[in-house]
C-alpha positions, -999 to 999 in steps of 0.1 A, spaced: 534 670 -333 562 697 -304 586 724 -314 621 727 -311 626 745 -279 665 733 -265 692 714 -267 679 677 -262 653 687 -300 677 697 -318 699 665 -306 675 639 -313 663 660 -346 703 657 -356 704 616 -347 676 605 -367 685 627 -402 710 613 -393 711 582 -387 689 579 -425 715 601 -439 744 570 -431 716 543 -446 708 567 -475 721 550 -508 736 580 -520 750 598 -492 754 569 -468 786 558 -481 801 595 -486 794 596 -447 807 562 -432 838 567 -454 848 595 -436 838 591 -402 844 553 -386 816 543 -359 835 555 -327 834 591 -349 796 587 -354 792 596 -315 818 631 -312 805 646 -352 766 643 -337 777 663 -311 794 684 -328 764 692 -352 743 695 -325 763 723 -308 761 737 -344 723 738 -348 721 750 -314 740 782 -322 729 783 -359 686 783 -342 695 799 -309 722 816 -311 742 800 -283 773 804 -295 790 766 -287 800 755 -320 834 755 -331 842 745 -371 843 747 -406 818 734 -426 840 749 -457 871 730 -447 854 697 -440 829 696 -477 864 701 -493 876 670 -482 848 655 -491 848 674 -527 885 659 -528 874 623 -517 846 620 -541 876 633 -568 858 663 -570 828 659 -588 806 663 -549 772 681 -571 741 696 -563 723 668 -562 745 655 -535 729 683 -516 695 678 -522 697 644 -514 708 660 -483 683 692 -481 656 665 -483 666 640 -461 668 672 -435 631 687 -441 617 652 -441 636 643 -412 623 677 -393 582 671 -407 578 638 -390 597 652 -358 592 690 -352 566 719 -362 570 757 -356 592 785 -357 623 771 -349 615 747 -377 611 767 -398 641 784 -389 666 750 -392 650 747 -435 658 781 -442 694 778 -426 698 747 -443 690 758 -476 718 785 -471 740 766 -460 732 737 -488 746 769 -510 772 783 -497 789 754 -498 782 741 -531 794 772 -538 824 770 -522 833 738 -540 824 752 -572 849 784 -562 875 761 -547 876 735 -584 878 765 -601 914 770 -585 930 741 -589 
């Protein structure tokens, strides 16, 4: 197995992962509601930018993940919950483990845990203000 070394590796990770997300019984309907088939390629590029920035420190990501998660929570009638993030993390870890090893793979796992906890906390905070 190889290490995550560059943008091409990150793109492989992201595209493999989101193919699993789109087919997942819990997450697939949510993601597929928000993105059409035509919107997926640029979204995957943007997600690749996010992870390149996170893993390699290259400032190429522009976006607001919290705002995106708020839209999803609104769509779910404010019922986004820990089990959504747990499933996302489980698929993410399994995808990483099936493709990569090493420091950047571990960093991707740690960063995803922090991100999931932060996004869930943000959704819950915003919900309290409604």
